[in-house]
N, C-alpha and C positions, 0 to 999 in steps of 0.2 A: 810787802813783797814788791808792790808796784813802785813805791818811792825809791827803793834801792835799785830796781831794774832800770828806772828812767830818771836817774838823778840829774842828767844833763838837760832835760826838757820838762819843766813843771807843767806846762800847758798840756802836753800830750799825756803826762801822768794823770792829771785831773780828768781828762777825757776818758782814759782807759778805766779809771776807777768808777766813773759814772756809768760807763758801758757795762762793767762787771756787776755793779749794783742793779742796774736795770735788768740785766739778763738773768742773774742768779739769786738775788736776795729775796725775791718774793714780796718785796715792799711795794706799796702803792706809789704810782707816779708822783702823787702829791707829796709824799714823804721824801722821795729822792729829790724832787724839785726844790723843796724847801731847804734841804741840805746843801744843794749846789746853787741856790739862788736863781732858779729859773722856773718857768711854767711847765705844765704837763706835756704839752706838745714839744717844748724845747728839749726835754729829757729824751723823748722818743727820737727826735731829729738828731740830737747830738750823739746818741748811742748808735744810730744807724750810720751816721757819717764816719765815726771812728771804725765801725765794722767795714765800711767800704775802703777806708784808708788802709786798714790792715790787709785787705785783699790785694791792693795795689803795691803796698810797701812790704816786701817779703820779710825784711828784718823786723818790722813791727808785728807782722802776722805771726812770725815764729815766737816772738816774745809774748804776745797775747796768748798763744796756745800753751806756752810753757807756764805762764801764770795760771791759766785755767786748769791745767793738769795738776799744779801744786795745790790748788784750792780743793780738789777732790781726792787728794791722797788719803 
């Protein structure tokens, strides 16, 4: 869902996927970090940053909400 919604920007797609994993997967930070090649605090910081970016960028915010809604259908 994320890849198709964010085809034009792979970097943002990766950040959104990391954020969703951090927020909803229930996985440990170590697991998420190893998947994305970063440390525990890096996962937390990157997730927080994309959340802030989504608050400022209305288009990204709407997209993130739509993806979250589709996850929980």
